[in-house]
Structures are given as C-alpha cells and as structure tokens.
MDTraj code that builds the backbone (N, CA, C; nanometers):
import mdtraj as md
import numpy as np

residues = "UNK UNK UNK UNK UNK UNK UNK UNK UNK UNK UNK UNK UNK UNK UNK UNK UNK UNK UNK UNK UNK UNK UNK UNK UNK UNK UNK UNK UNK UNK UNK UNK UNK UNK UNK UNK UNK UNK UNK UNK UNK UNK UNK UNK UNK UNK UNK UNK UNK UNK UNK UNK UNK UNK UNK UNK UNK UNK UNK UNK UNK UNK UNK UNK UNK UNK UNK UNK UNK UNK UNK UNK UNK UNK UNK UNK UNK UNK UNK UNK UNK UNK UNK UNK UNK UNK UNK UNK UNK UNK UNK UNK UNK UNK UNK UNK UNK UNK UNK UNK UNK UNK UNK UNK UNK UNK UNK UNK UNK UNK UNK UNK UNK UNK UNK UNK UNK UNK UNK UNK UNK UNK UNK UNK UNK UNK UNK UNK UNK UNK UNK UNK UNK UNK UNK".split()
xyz = np.array([
    [0.0845, -0.1125, -0.0152],
    [-0.0042, 0.0021, -0.0051],
    [0.1083, 0.1188, 0.0129],
    [0.0617, 0.2157, -0.0784],
    [0.1378, 0.3497, -0.0898],
    [0.0387, 0.4614, -0.0625],
    [0.0807, 0.5249, 0.0337],
    [0.0140, 0.6268, 0.0749],
    [0.0326, 0.7624, -0.0079],
    [-0.0908, 0.8226, -0.0672],
    [-0.0716, 0.9245, -0.1703],
    [0.0145, 1.0414, -0.1240],
    [0.0739, 1.0976, -0.2056],
    [0.1677, 1.2250, -0.1656],
    [0.0889, 1.3452, -0.2169],
    [0.1183, 1.4429, -0.1308],
    [0.0644, 1.6051, -0.1705],
    [0.1347, 1.6569, -0.2632],
    [0.2810, 1.6520, -0.2688],
    [0.3496, 1.7321, -0.3555],
    [0.3123, 1.7163, -0.5165],
    [0.2917, 1.5879, -0.5596],
    [0.2573, 1.6023, -0.6874],
    [0.1459, 1.6756, -0.7198],
    [0.0299, 1.6658, -0.6233],
    [-0.0904, 1.7568, -0.6622],
    [-0.0530, 1.8919, -0.6550],
    [0.0173, 1.9439, -0.5599],
    [0.0543, 2.0834, -0.5681],
    [0.1053, 2.1150, -0.6792],
    [0.2228, 2.0322, -0.7336],
    [0.2810, 2.0661, -0.8637],
    [0.2071, 2.0847, -0.9905],
    [0.0940, 1.9818, -0.9802],
    [0.0028, 1.9812, -1.0719],
    [-0.0882, 2.1189, -1.0852],
    [-0.1225, 2.1682, -0.9682],
    [-0.1961, 2.3094, -0.9502],
    [-0.0786, 2.4115, -1.0028],
    [0.0335, 2.4152, -0.9602],
    [0.1220, 2.5195, -1.0086],
    [0.1555, 2.5144, -1.1566],
    [0.1621, 2.3776, -1.2154],
    [0.1642, 2.3744, -1.3707],
    [0.0545, 2.4360, -1.4352],
    [-0.0797, 2.3876, -1.3944],
    [-0.1968, 2.4509, -1.4433],
    [-0.2042, 2.6035, -1.4454],
    [-0.1579, 2.6428, -1.3430],
    [-0.1606, 2.8018, -1.3361],
    [-0.0570, 2.8659, -1.4217],
    [0.0596, 2.8033, -1.4164],
    [0.1676, 2.8518, -1.5150],
    [0.1315, 2.8310, -1.6550],
    [0.0714, 2.7416, -1.6906],
    [0.0364, 2.7049, -1.8303],
    [-0.0748, 2.8052, -1.8747],
    [-0.1458, 2.8941, -1.7813],
    [-0.2312, 2.9823, -1.8355],
    [-0.1581, 3.1150, -1.8246],
    [-0.0291, 3.1272, -1.8088],
    [0.0440, 3.2255, -1.8338],
    [0.0662, 3.3156, -1.6883],
    [0.0231, 3.2490, -1.5955],
    [0.0264, 3.3208, -1.4539],
    [0.1819, 3.2935, -1.3870],
    [0.2096, 3.3897, -1.3183],
    [0.3457, 3.3746, -1.2326],
    [0.3093, 3.3074, -1.0973],
    [0.3564, 3.2102, -1.0734],
    [0.3244, 3.1287, -0.9491],
    [0.4272, 3.1072, -0.8440],
    [0.3890, 3.1163, -0.7410],
    [0.4880, 3.1112, -0.6050],
    [0.4142, 2.9931, -0.5210],
    [0.5007, 2.9394, -0.4456],
    [0.4571, 2.8394, -0.3352],
    [0.4604, 2.9021, -0.2063],
    [0.3706, 2.9074, -0.1285],
    [0.3980, 2.9400, 0.0145],
    [0.4338, 3.0868, 0.0450],
    [0.4100, 3.1697, -0.0508],
    [0.4471, 3.3080, -0.0219],
    [0.5235, 3.3795, -0.1460],
    [0.5072, 3.5122, -0.1696],
    [0.5783, 3.5770, -0.2647],
    [0.7358, 3.5892, -0.2147],
    [0.8202, 3.5861, -0.2967],
    [0.9755, 3.5938, -0.2605],
    [0.9838, 3.7431, -0.2026],
    [1.0712, 3.7484, -0.1025],
    [1.1209, 3.8667, -0.0690],
    [1.2572, 3.9136, -0.1332],
    [1.2857, 4.0293, -0.1275],
    [1.4087, 4.0780, -0.1739],
    [1.3991, 4.2005, -0.2562],
    [1.5061, 4.2490, -0.3331],
    [1.5055, 4.3929, -0.3985],
    [1.4416, 4.3609, -0.5340],
    [1.4285, 4.2525, -0.5914],
    [1.3714, 4.2443, -0.7335],
    [1.2294, 4.2851, -0.7424],
    [1.1871, 4.3714, -0.8306],
    [1.0605, 4.3961, -0.8273],
    [0.9597, 4.2551, -0.8721],
    [0.8307, 4.2617, -0.7957],
    [0.7411, 4.1382, -0.8453],
    [0.6639, 4.1887, -0.9581],
    [0.6197, 4.0864, -1.0231],
    [0.5283, 4.1409, -1.1428],
    [0.4043, 4.2025, -1.0836],
    [0.3331, 4.2561, -1.2001],
    [0.2097, 4.3464, -1.1451],
    [0.0995, 4.2420, -1.0977],
    [0.1037, 4.1166, -1.1523],
    [0.0094, 4.0388, -1.0870],
    [0.0802, 3.8980, -1.0824],
    [0.0218, 3.8124, -0.9680],
    [0.0883, 3.6873, -0.9567],
    [-0.0132, 3.6066, -0.8688],
    [0.0170, 3.4779, -0.8544],
    [-0.0545, 3.3952, -0.7672],
    [0.0299, 3.3280, -0.6755],
    [-0.0162, 3.3045, -0.5488],
    [0.0436, 3.2301, -0.4441],
    [-0.0454, 3.1094, -0.3955],
    [0.0210, 3.0102, -0.4033],
    [-0.0456, 2.8573, -0.3737],
    [0.0079, 2.8330, -0.2145],
    [-0.0991, 2.8192, -0.1378],
    [-0.0806, 2.7669, -0.0194],
    [-0.1511, 2.6256, 0.0046],
    [-0.0634, 2.5456, 0.0231],
    [-0.1372, 2.3992, 0.0263],
    [-0.1350, 2.3465, 0.1920],
    [-0.2506, 2.2662, 0.2236],
    [-0.2677, 2.1896, 0.3426],
    [-0.1965, 2.0973, 0.3316],
    [-0.1660, 1.9866, 0.4333],
    [-0.1058, 1.8663, 0.4385],
    [-0.1879, 1.7350, 0.3475],
    [-0.3004, 1.7625, 0.3378],
    [-0.3710, 1.6636, 0.2719],
    [-0.4235, 1.5624, 0.3807],
    [-0.5225, 1.4712, 0.3441],
    [-0.5574, 1.3625, 0.4363],
    [-0.5886, 1.2527, 0.3365],
    [-0.5335, 1.1392, 0.3871],
    [-0.5715, 1.0200, 0.2956],
    [-0.6712, 0.9348, 0.3814],
    [-0.7655, 0.8823, 0.2985],
    [-0.8816, 0.7915, 0.3527],
    [-0.8947, 0.6603, 0.2965],
    [-0.9491, 0.5829, 0.3582],
    [-0.9787, 0.4391, 0.3278],
    [-1.0848, 0.4328, 0.2147],
    [-1.0670, 0.3284, 0.1439],
    [-1.1656, 0.2863, 0.0252],
    [-1.2289, 0.1729, 0.0718],
    [-1.1957, 0.1016, 0.1637],
    [-1.2609, -0.0225, 0.1940],
    [-1.2175, -0.0772, 0.3210],
    [-1.2699, -0.1863, 0.3764],
    [-1.2391, -0.2450, 0.5060],
    [-1.0969, -0.2742, 0.5248],
    [-1.0318, -0.2817, 0.4050],
    [-0.8810, -0.3213, 0.4122],
    [-0.8033, -0.2030, 0.4600],
    [-0.8556, -0.1029, 0.4832],
    [-0.7894, 0.0005, 0.5296],
    [-0.6739, 0.0564, 0.4463],
    [-0.6698, 0.0354, 0.3291],
    [-0.6023, 0.0868, 0.2233],
    [-0.6196, 0.2320, 0.2047],
    [-0.5138, 0.3133, 0.2523],
    [-0.5682, 0.4647, 0.2593],
    [-0.4997, 0.5289, 0.1198],
    [-0.5818, 0.5162, 0.0244],
    [-0.5515, 0.5570, -0.1249],
    [-0.6313, 0.6883, -0.1841],
    [-0.7191, 0.7234, -0.0968],
    [-0.8026, 0.8351, -0.1645],
    [-0.7268, 0.9680, -0.0885],
    [-0.6976, 1.0688, -0.1665],
    [-0.6223, 1.1978, -0.1137],
    [-0.7223, 1.3083, -0.1224],
    [-0.7416, 1.3701, -0.0183],
    [-0.8108, 1.5261, -0.0287],
    [-0.7190, 1.6144, 0.0278],
    [-0.6973, 1.7307, -0.0532],
    [-0.6306, 1.8299, -0.0334],
    [-0.6960, 1.9650, -0.0383],
    [-0.6897, 2.0432, 0.0831],
    [-0.7422, 2.1695, 0.0844],
    [-0.6159, 2.2604, 0.0453],
    [-0.6428, 2.3673, -0.0311],
    [-0.5340, 2.4633, -0.0564],
    [-0.5999, 2.5893, -0.0982],
    [-0.5164, 2.6895, -0.1007],
    [-0.5427, 2.8326, -0.1337],
    [-0.4809, 2.9032, -0.2464],
    [-0.5380, 2.9342, -0.3388],
    [-0.4707, 3.0042, -0.4555],
    [-0.5112, 3.1640, -0.4219],
    [-0.4095, 3.2520, -0.3894],
    [-0.4116, 3.3823, -0.3636],
    [-0.3775, 3.4647, -0.4810],
    [-0.4670, 3.5457, -0.5261],
    [-0.4452, 3.6251, -0.6546],
    [-0.4155, 3.7571, -0.6094],
    [-0.3057, 3.8099, -0.6602],
    [-0.2349, 3.9410, -0.6078],
    [-0.2156, 4.0199, -0.7261],
    [-0.2326, 4.1567, -0.7224],
    [-0.2077, 4.2478, -0.8125],
    [-0.1919, 4.3944, -0.7623],
    [-0.1571, 4.4982, -0.8644],
    [-0.1486, 4.6085, -0.8023],
    [-0.2598, 4.7136, -0.8093],
    [-0.3820, 4.6499, -0.8707],
    [-0.5049, 4.7110, -0.8867],
    [-0.6009, 4.6212, -0.8413],
    [-0.7235, 4.6692, -0.8096],
    [-0.8429, 4.5611, -0.7787],
    [-0.8924, 4.5057, -0.9176],
    [-0.8801, 4.5626, -1.0286],
    [-0.9260, 4.4914, -1.1376],
    [-0.8226, 4.3979, -1.1873],
    [-0.6933, 4.3973, -1.1473],
    [-0.5894, 4.3229, -1.1814],
    [-0.6017, 4.2003, -1.0906],
    [-0.6490, 4.2154, -0.9661],
    [-0.6492, 4.1025, -0.8891],
    [-0.7897, 4.0150, -0.9155],
    [-0.8968, 4.0716, -0.9478],
    [-1.0056, 3.9995, -0.9946],
    [-0.9769, 3.9400, -1.1485],
    [-0.9181, 4.0034, -1.2248],
    [-0.8855, 3.9354, -1.3659],
    [-0.7770, 3.8418, -1.3294],
    [-0.6799, 3.8286, -1.2404],
    [-0.6104, 3.7337, -1.1997],
    [-0.6714, 3.6041, -1.1505],
    [-0.7691, 3.6365, -1.0627],
    [-0.8701, 3.5249, -1.0119],
    [-0.9462, 3.4470, -1.1259],
    [-0.9981, 3.5358, -1.2334],
    [-1.0670, 3.4858, -1.3420],
    [-0.9664, 3.3785, -1.4121],
    [-0.8554, 3.4355, -1.4386],
    [-0.7701, 3.3398, -1.5158],
    [-0.7145, 3.2011, -1.4105],
    [-0.7027, 3.2208, -1.2985],
    [-0.6723, 3.1030, -1.2072],
    [-0.7769, 3.0365, -1.2107],
    [-0.9216, 3.0645, -1.1934],
    [-1.0265, 2.9863, -1.1932],
    [-1.0408, 2.8928, -1.3311],
    [-1.0296, 2.9723, -1.4364],
    [-1.0255, 2.8997, -1.5700],
    [-0.9266, 2.7902, -1.5817],
    [-0.7922, 2.8353, -1.5253],
    [-0.6997, 2.7230, -1.5323],
    [-0.7245, 2.5999, -1.4509],
    [-0.7792, 2.6215, -1.3531],
    [-0.8204, 2.5211, -1.2545],
    [-0.9514, 2.4477, -1.2658],
    [-1.0178, 2.4695, -1.3832],
    [-1.1534, 2.4246, -1.4139],
    [-1.1435, 2.2640, -1.4543],
    [-1.0446, 2.2350, -1.5294],
    [-1.0141, 2.0960, -1.5654],
    [-0.9617, 2.0113, -1.4537],
    [-0.9823, 1.8656, -1.4763],
    [-0.9186, 1.7797, -1.3953],
    [-0.7690, 1.8045, -1.3903],
    [-0.6922, 1.7842, -1.2914],
    [-0.5449, 1.7735, -1.2963],
    [-0.4647, 1.6537, -1.3434],
    [-0.3647, 1.6688, -1.3971],
    [-0.2846, 1.5547, -1.4486],
    [-0.1779, 1.5366, -1.3395],
    [-0.1975, 1.4145, -1.2610],
    [-0.1181, 1.3727, -1.1558],
    [-0.0796, 1.2248, -1.1989],
    [0.0666, 1.2044, -1.2086],
    [0.1033, 1.0749, -1.2412],
    [0.0451, 0.9554, -1.1544],
    [-0.0259, 0.8486, -1.2099],
    [-0.0561, 0.7349, -1.1324],
    [-0.1762, 0.7535, -1.0572],
    [-0.2527, 0.8713, -1.0800],
    [-0.3702, 0.9140, -1.0005],
    [-0.4913, 0.9573, -1.1015],
    [-0.6082, 0.9354, -1.0794],
    [-0.7216, 0.9783, -1.1308],
    [-0.7715, 1.0983, -1.0525],
    [-0.8003, 1.2172, -1.1060],
    [-0.8261, 1.3310, -1.0049],
    [-0.9617, 1.3675, -1.0588],
    [-1.0320, 1.4250, -0.9454],
    [-1.1510, 1.5051, -0.9694],
    [-1.1169, 1.6452, -1.0077],
    [-1.2111, 1.7079, -1.0709],
    [-1.1815, 1.8609, -1.1111],
    [-1.1717, 1.9154, -0.9633],
    [-1.0907, 2.0251, -0.9568],
    [-1.0657, 2.0906, -0.8316],
    [-1.2091, 2.1533, -0.8030],
    [-1.2386, 2.1427, -0.6737],
    [-1.3796, 2.2086, -0.6192],
    [-1.3457, 2.3341, -0.5597],
    [-1.4007, 2.4325, -0.6129],
    [-1.3830, 2.5596, -0.5604],
    [-1.4765, 2.5804, -0.4341],
    [-1.4132, 2.6296, -0.3507],
    [-1.5015, 2.6453, -0.2057],
    [-1.5149, 2.7797, -0.1709],
    [-1.4815, 2.8931, -0.2674],
    [-1.4877, 3.0331, -0.2325],
    [-1.3752, 3.0751, -0.1630],
    [-1.4056, 3.1921, -0.0875],
    [-1.3005, 3.2545, 0.0113],
    [-1.3412, 3.4014, 0.0355],
    [-1.2599, 3.4519, 0.1081],
    [-1.2953, 3.6172, 0.1459],
    [-1.3005, 3.7033, 0.0422],
    [-1.3485, 3.8111, 0.0440],
    [-1.3660, 3.9195, -0.0632],
    [-1.2209, 3.9799, -0.0865],
    [-1.2339, 4.0554, -0.2020],
    [-1.1077, 4.1295, -0.2452],
    [-1.0566, 4.2225, -0.1206],
    [-0.9153, 4.2127, -0.0977],
    [-0.8731, 4.3128, 0.0168],
    [-0.7589, 4.3983, -0.0416],
    [-0.7361, 4.4907, 0.0277],
    [-0.6080, 4.5815, 0.0071],
    [-0.5163, 4.5633, 0.1259],
    [-0.3816, 4.5410, 0.0741],
    [-0.2644, 4.5383, 0.1822],
    [-0.2013, 4.6694, 0.1718],
    [-0.1988, 4.7471, 0.2659],
    [-0.1556, 4.8736, 0.2958],
    [-0.0081, 4.8603, 0.3528],
    [0.0276, 4.7336, 0.3884],
    [0.1449, 4.7195, 0.4758],
    [0.2796, 4.7165, 0.3754],
    [0.2403, 4.7060, 0.2408],
    [0.3459, 4.7068, 0.1552],
    [0.3373, 4.8326, 0.0718],
    [0.4380, 4.8592, -0.0009],
    [0.4492, 5.0020, -0.0895],
    [0.4903, 4.9595, -0.2195],
    [0.4279, 4.9877, -0.3161],
    [0.2945, 5.0417, -0.3153],
    [0.1891, 4.9161, -0.2674],
    [0.0577, 4.9754, -0.2161],
    [-0.0311, 4.8853, -0.1844],
    [-0.0528, 4.7712, -0.2937],
    [-0.1179, 4.6408, -0.2497],
    [-0.1405, 4.5428, -0.3277],
    [-0.2940, 4.4984, -0.2885],
    [-0.3382, 4.4513, -0.3876],
    [-0.4882, 4.3896, -0.3805],
    [-0.4632, 4.2371, -0.3784],
    [-0.5467, 4.1675, -0.2974],
    [-0.5326, 4.0401, -0.3029],
    [-0.6763, 3.9554, -0.2829],
    [-0.6920, 3.8455, -0.3448],
    [-0.8365, 3.7810, -0.3364],
    [-0.7889, 3.6328, -0.3246],
    [-0.8289, 3.5633, -0.2249],
    [-0.7840, 3.4229, -0.1997],
    [-0.9124, 3.3348, -0.2457],
    [-0.8669, 3.2287, -0.3048],
    [-0.9785, 3.1321, -0.3450],
    [-0.9325, 3.0143, -0.3046],
    [-1.0115, 2.9408, -0.2287],
    [-0.9974, 2.7959, -0.1635],
    [-1.0418, 2.6979, -0.2536],
    [-0.9631, 2.5885, -0.2655],
    [-0.9976, 2.4665, -0.3454],
    [-0.9940, 2.3345, -0.2649],
    [-1.0617, 2.2199, -0.3071],
    [-1.0301, 2.1157, -0.2710],
    [-1.0226, 2.0184, -0.3953],
    [-0.8916, 1.9339, -0.3618],
    [-0.8613, 1.8448, -0.4761],
    [-0.8702, 1.7066, -0.4113],
    [-0.8989, 1.6142, -0.4908],
    [-0.9403, 1.4849, -0.4637],
    [-0.8756, 1.4042, -0.5629],
    [-0.8127, 1.2798, -0.5290],
    [-0.7830, 1.1831, -0.6268],
    [-0.7697, 1.0422, -0.5729],
    [-0.7756, 0.9477, -0.6605],
    [-0.7617, 0.7943, -0.6134],
    [-0.6647, 0.7318, -0.7274],
    [-0.6101, 0.6102, -0.6935],
    [-0.5086, 0.5434, -0.7813],
    [-0.5757, 0.5391, -0.9248],
    [-0.4921, 0.5582, -1.0229],
    [-0.5505, 0.5437, -1.1695],
    [-0.5669, 0.3970, -1.1932],
])
top = md.Topology()
chain = top.add_chain()
for i, resn in enumerate(residues, 1):
    res = top.add_residue(resn, chain, resSeq=i)
    for name in ("N", "CA", "C"):
        top.add_atom(name, md.element.get_by_symbol(name[0]), res)
traj = md.Trajectory(xyz[None], top)
C-alpha cells in the first residue's frame, strides 16, 4: 500500500496555473530587492488527508485543501488574475498514477487591499479542494 503524496498534486496546480500564463509562487511571494510582477498567484497547500476505500484500510484516496491567492497592483488586476486562475483550475489535474476530480472551488474572503506594502497590493484568496484516487 502506498500512501498518496501531496507534493505531486501541488505541482499539478502550479503547472496548470503557469500554463495559463500566470506567475506562480508556493507558500508566499519571494522577498528581496527584485520587483515582483504586476500580478501573480501564491499557492498555499494544506497537508492533505488520505482516507480508506474499503475495510482493508488501504489509504488510497487523497483530499487536499489549498488556497490560491491572486495578487495585483489594482483591484481589477486581482479580479482578472482570479478569473484566469479559476479558468486554469476548471479541468481535472494531471497527476502521474492518479485519477483526479476537477478541483472543487470552495470560495474565499472578498477582495482586500494590503497597505502594509509599498505600493499597496490587492489580493483575492480562492480556496479549493482537490481529490484523487489511484489510476
């Protein structure tokens, strides 16, 4: 029995977003003197949970909760980035050896402005659940 891994699922999310032309970071935007793009997304992943499919207690189903935070220098930019991210995550993910459901959008908080950075940024978090079973 192989416990399903979270990392390939997160990599599939990152690949789908990057394929849509979005700049993608994992766990936070990089710090440093280099300027960030005008819009980008940050993927925050939970640890996932494996569950059993039978009385044999084979933990082969994986559920992962994650958040895609869409960031931009304007409110329209953050909303547009969210639209592109949602479109990129509408089909099922490609994860080797796994059959995946389409990511389930769970919503999130409203658009917010971050005045702790200069210039201020706007961000819009979207939460998802992804699920897979062995292929």
